[in-house]
C-alpha distance (Angstrom), angle and dihedral (degrees) to the residues before:
residue distance angle dihedral
M1 . . .
K2 3.88 . .
Q3 3.78 112.6 .
S4 3.81 117.5 -128.1
P5 3.80 117.1 -123.4
T6 3.76 115.8 -90.4
P7 3.83 117.9 -114.8
S8 3.83 90.9 -100.3
K9 3.81 91.6 50.0
R10 3.80 90.6 46.0
S11 3.82 90.4 52.7
Y12 3.78 90.3 49.0
L13 3.81 91.7 50.5
L14 3.80 91.6 49.5
L15 3.77 90.6 49.2
L16 3.80 90.4 49.7
L17 3.80 90.9 51.1
V18 3.80 90.8 50.7
V19 3.82 91.2 50.5
L20 3.81 91.3 48.9
A21 3.81 91.4 48.1
V22 3.81 91.5 51.5
A23 3.80 91.1 45.8
F24 3.81 90.7 51.6
G25 3.79 90.4 49.0
V26 3.80 92.7 51.4
Y27 3.81 89.6 45.8
S28 3.80 90.2 54.4
L29 3.80 92.4 43.0
T30 3.80 93.4 54.2
G31 3.79 95.4 43.1
G32 3.78 95.5 -110.2
R33 3.81 98.6 -50.6
L34 3.81 125.3 130.6
L35 3.74 113.1 -56.3
D36 3.79 113.3 -90.1
F37 3.77 112.5 -176.5
G38 3.81 89.6 -178.2
L39 3.82 89.5 71.5
L40 3.77 95.2 48.9
G41 3.81 106.5 119.9
R42 3.80 92.1 3.9
T43 3.81 100.2 82.0
E44 3.80 123.2 84.1
K45 3.79 114.3 -158.5
R46 3.82 93.8 -176.4
P47 3.82 108.7 28.2
S48 3.79 115.7 -166.2
D49 3.79 141.7 -168.8
L50 3.80 137.4 174.9
D51 3.80 128.1 -100.3
A52 3.82 89.4 -127.4
N53 3.80 90.9 60.0
L54 3.83 92.1 54.0
T55 3.83 97.1 56.0
Y56 3.82 96.2 88.1
G57 3.79 93.4 51.8
L58 3.81 91.4 50.7
K59 3.81 92.6 53.9
Y60 3.81 95.5 43.4
I61 3.81 125.6 35.7
P62 3.81 101.0 -117.5
S63 3.82 102.5 -145.1
S64 3.77 146.2 15.9
A65 3.77 141.8 163.9
H66 3.81 91.0 -131.8
A67 3.83 122.2 13.4
L68 3.81 139.6 11.1
E69 3.80 124.5 -179.2
R70 3.80 125.1 -149.8
D71 3.84 117.6 -178.9
G72 3.80 96.2 -41.4
I73 3.81 96.0 -33.0
V74 3.80 117.7 104.3
L75 3.81 120.9 -157.2
I76 3.80 110.5 -148.8
N77 3.79 124.3 -164.5
T78 3.81 108.4 -142.1
G79 3.80 93.5 176.7
S80 3.82 95.1 -112.5
Q81 3.81 95.1 50.4
V82 3.78 145.3 -9.3
V83 3.79 116.4 -107.0
A84 3.81 126.5 -164.3
R85 3.80 117.5 -140.2
E86 3.79 125.5 -172.7
L87 3.81 105.9 -134.4
S88 3.80 94.1 -148.0
S89 3.83 94.1 54.5
D90 3.78 143.1 19.3
I91 3.80 92.9 -100.7
K92 3.79 110.3 132.4
V93 3.81 129.0 171.8
E94 3.79 136.5 172.9
A95 3.80 110.7 -98.2
G96 3.80 99.5 -174.3
D97 3.79 148.8 -47.8
I98 3.80 139.2 -164.3
A99 3.82 99.1 -138.1
E100 3.80 94.1 124.8
K101 3.81 91.3 53.6
S102 3.80 105.7 32.6
S103 3.79 140.7 22.6
R104 3.78 91.1 -157.2
P105 3.83 122.0 101.1
I106 3.79 120.4 -104.7
V107 3.80 106.5 -103.1
R108 3.80 99.5 176.1
M109 3.78 139.1 11.0
A110 3.78 137.1 -165.2
E111 3.79 135.7 -171.9
S112 3.77 128.1 -157.5
V113 3.81 130.2 168.0
G114 3.79 95.7 -31.9
Y115 3.79 99.8 -34.5
L116 3.81 123.3 108.9
Y117 3.81 116.2 -155.1
L118 3.81 120.6 -159.4
Y119 3.81 120.9 -169.8
D120 3.79 124.2 -162.5
G121 3.79 96.2 -171.1
E122 3.78 92.2 -89.0
T123 3.82 111.8 38.3
V124 3.81 132.2 35.3
Y125 3.81 112.3 -139.8
R126 3.79 123.7 -162.1
L127 3.81 125.5 -146.3
Q128 3.79 126.3 -179.9
I129 3.79 110.6 -128.0
G130 3.79 107.4 -122.5
G131 3.80 90.5 14.4
D132 3.79 131.5 108.8
G133 3.82 92.8 -64.4
K134 3.79 93.9 -121.3
P135 3.81 115.4 140.5
H136 3.80 118.2 -131.0
T137 3.78 125.0 -164.9
A138 3.79 111.4 -106.0
V139 3.82 102.7 167.3
K140 3.82 125.6 12.3
S141 3.79 127.7 -150.9
C142 3.79 101.6 -1.8
R143 3.78 130.9 152.3
K144 3.80 96.2 -149.1
F145 3.78 138.7 -0.5
E146 3.79 140.5 -167.3
V147 3.79 134.0 -178.7
M148 3.78 116.6 -134.6
G149 3.77 128.0 162.7
D150 3.78 112.7 -39.4
Y151 3.82 94.5 -17.0
I152 3.78 148.3 69.6
Y153 3.80 110.8 -133.9
S154 3.82 118.9 -157.1
L155 3.79 142.2 175.4
Q156 3.80 112.1 -130.5
E157 3.78 138.5 173.9
Y158 3.77 116.8 -101.8
R159 3.80 123.7 179.2
G160 3.80 95.3 -32.8
S161 3.83 95.6 -39.8
T162 3.79 135.7 68.0
R163 3.79 129.5 -105.1
L164 3.79 136.2 -173.3
Y165 3.81 116.8 -110.4
R166 3.76 136.7 177.4
C167 3.78 136.0 -165.4
S168 3.79 138.5 173.9
L169 3.79 120.8 -75.0
V170 3.80 90.2 -94.9
G171 3.81 93.7 48.1
S172 3.80 101.2 -101.0
Y173 3.83 131.7 123.8
E174 3.79 95.5 31.9
K175 3.82 116.6 -171.5
Q176 3.77 135.5 176.4
L177 3.80 114.7 -117.1
F178 3.80 127.0 -135.7
G179 3.85 94.8 -12.4
A180 3.83 92.4 -116.0
D181 3.78 135.3 114.6
V182 3.83 112.2 -92.2
L183 3.82 124.8 -169.6
D184 3.81 96.9 -170.9
F185 3.79 140.8 -14.4
W186 3.80 143.6 -159.8
A187 3.81 127.9 -159.1
Y188 3.79 131.6 -167.5
G189 3.79 136.7 146.5
G190 3.80 95.6 -11.5
N191 3.81 92.9 -45.2
L192 3.80 120.2 120.2
L193 3.80 119.6 -169.6
T194 3.80 117.5 -173.5
L195 3.77 128.6 -171.5
E196 3.78 104.3 -140.3
S197 3.80 128.8 -149.9
N198 3.83 91.1 -102.8
G199 3.83 90.8 60.6
N200 3.81 95.2 -107.1
Y201 3.79 125.3 119.0
R202 3.80 124.7 -128.7
W203 3.80 123.1 -157.6
Y204 3.78 118.8 -154.7
H205 3.83 130.0 175.6
V206 3.79 116.1 -147.7
V207 3.83 94.6 -152.1
T208 3.81 103.3 41.9
Q209 3.85 93.5 25.4
N210 3.80 88.4 -140.6
S211 3.80 114.9 152.3
L212 3.79 138.5 -171.9
E213 3.80 135.0 175.3
H214 3.81 118.3 -128.0
T215 3.78 133.6 -167.6
L216 3.80 112.5 -148.9
P217 3.84 129.8 179.8
K218 3.79 112.9 -80.8
A219 3.82 91.1 -139.9
L220 3.80 96.8 59.6
S221 3.81 112.6 134.0
G222 3.79 102.2 -160.5
L223 3.80 136.5 20.8
A224 3.81 134.0 -173.4
L225 3.80 140.3 158.5
D226 3.76 131.8 -131.0
S227 3.81 132.0 177.4
E228 3.81 91.9 -80.6
G229 3.77 108.4 37.9
I230 3.79 154.6 -47.3
L231 3.80 118.9 -45.8
Y232 3.80 120.3 -162.5
L233 3.79 138.6 170.9
L234 3.81 120.5 -133.2
D235 3.82 122.6 175.4
G236 3.80 92.2 -25.7
T237 3.82 94.6 -47.2
L238 3.79 119.6 115.1
K239 3.79 112.3 -145.1
K240 3.79 134.4 -178.8
R241 3.80 133.0 -154.3
P242 3.83 124.1 -169.3
Y243 3.80 112.4 -124.8
L244 3.79 94.4 -118.3
E245 3.82 97.1 41.3
Q246 3.78 137.8 67.1
D247 3.82 99.4 -146.8
D248 3.82 122.8 97.9
S249 3.79 128.7 -148.6
V250 3.81 126.8 -157.4
L251 3.81 114.0 -119.1
A252 3.83 103.5 175.1
E253 3.82 143.6 -10.7
D254 3.83 134.6 -137.9
I255 3.82 92.0 30.9
Q256 3.80 121.8 161.0
S257 3.81 96.6 -175.4
F258 3.80 139.8 -21.0
I259 3.78 144.1 -165.7
S260 3.78 132.8 -155.2
G261 3.81 116.6 -133.7
P262 3.79 133.7 -171.7
T263 3.83 93.2 -80.8
M264 3.82 108.2 -2.5
L265 3.80 145.0 34.3
A266 3.80 124.7 -117.8
L267 3.79 117.8 -152.0
L268 3.81 131.1 -164.5
K269 3.81 107.7 -154.6
E270 3.76 125.2 -150.6
D271 3.83 90.8 -103.0
G272 3.84 91.0 58.5
S273 3.80 96.3 -104.8
V274 3.81 121.0 134.9
W275 3.79 121.2 -134.9
L276 3.80 136.8 -176.5
C277 3.79 127.7 -147.7
Q278 3.78 143.4 163.2
P279 3.83 119.0 -90.8
D280 3.83 88.7 -98.8
G281 3.82 93.0 52.5
T282 3.81 96.9 -104.5
E283 3.82 127.2 126.3
L284 3.80 93.3 37.2
T285 3.81 106.7 -169.4
R286 3.80 130.6 175.1
L287 3.81 115.9 -126.5
G288 3.81 101.0 -135.1
D289 3.81 130.2 -59.9
M290 3.83 97.9 -70.1
T291 3.80 119.0 120.2
F292 3.79 127.0 -160.4
E293 3.78 139.5 -165.5
A294 3.80 116.5 -74.6
S295 3.82 89.4 -120.5
A296 3.81 93.5 52.1
A297 3.83 117.0 124.2
L298 3.80 124.4 -124.9
D299 3.78 128.5 -142.8
L300 3.78 128.3 177.9
S301 3.78 138.7 -168.7
E302 3.79 133.1 178.5
T303 3.81 91.4 -85.9
A304 3.83 109.2 18.5
A305 3.78 144.3 40.7
F306 3.81 125.0 -142.3
V307 3.79 133.2 -161.8
T308 3.81 123.1 -166.8
Q309 3.78 112.6 -158.8
P310 3.83 122.5 -146.9
D311 3.82 89.4 -103.8
G312 3.84 89.5 60.9
S313 3.81 97.6 -106.6
V314 3.82 114.7 138.5
W315 3.80 122.9 -144.8
S316 3.80 125.4 -167.7
T317 3.76 139.7 -173.3
P318 3.81 134.3 179.7
L319 3.80 111.8 -112.9
E320 3.79 87.6 -128.6
N321 3.80 119.4 51.6
V322 3.79 91.3 15.7
K323 3.78 115.4 -137.3
W324 3.79 121.7 152.6
S325 3.81 118.5 -142.5
M326 3.77 134.4 166.7
V327 3.79 110.7 -108.8
Y328 3.79 98.2 176.4
T329 3.79 133.2 28.6
P330 3.83 117.9 -174.0
S331 3.76 114.0 -123.7
V332 3.79 116.0 -105.7
P333 3.84 114.4 -127.2
S334 3.80 112.0 -115.7
């Protein structure tokens, strides 16, 4: 007759089963990689957000390396600080800097619901607009960041690779997303696009949780998202692909660079002229007779277009009644 396990053996067996169950769960959570108990409970396979939280980022472009416009006020990144300039006047004030936290230049900024985010290429600092002006660390040691909805998304190193993370708008409750290696990412209007380690792109929507894998040309020279799909530049041709389709359409030719705004696209052509068109490429209209350097940077809001020249000067024009004017001139060292 087989002897039943003693109470101590029974406890040991139960403990072993629990350990195996946890190990299997971690194995599934990490996609079959080495067990990492540090990630247990801190990885979201299907991140979500609410439509209501995305409204602000659809009305105002969340981030830029150069210029952001908010209801007639343009935020300009000078490298050492961000200045706010009223477009209808010459009034200009300092909006924030990170000098007390970092000696690095500001390489990108973002604004969302009263918070200004300044990035020095390594750390994202948060300042409250109208607050005490003190920068607070929001995200440490990241390669890229974007604000979308109720979260800050960032690309961070993880065990020799990079992963996508997100945290709250103040930098708390950080979690890793998807649990897979990510080489790059883009975020806009609820849409997440990740470049995976196999070279393919994966689209994911944080509200619907729909997802689709895309293969895009390896030689593309620019990529952006709008509310409808993926825009990319290939050999001077701007193309667009809907998120749930695999077919591309041509929007414009002879394009040097482009940017997607809340309702329109701005295009810098190879001759230095700036054009505006609908998200489907129709109603192509030139914005005045001005021409700019081929390496100039475009920014766009609901009502104005901005061009930052290589020398740091920033030009602006209303989208209606086009008239280019310089809104920022970098100071010349004495």
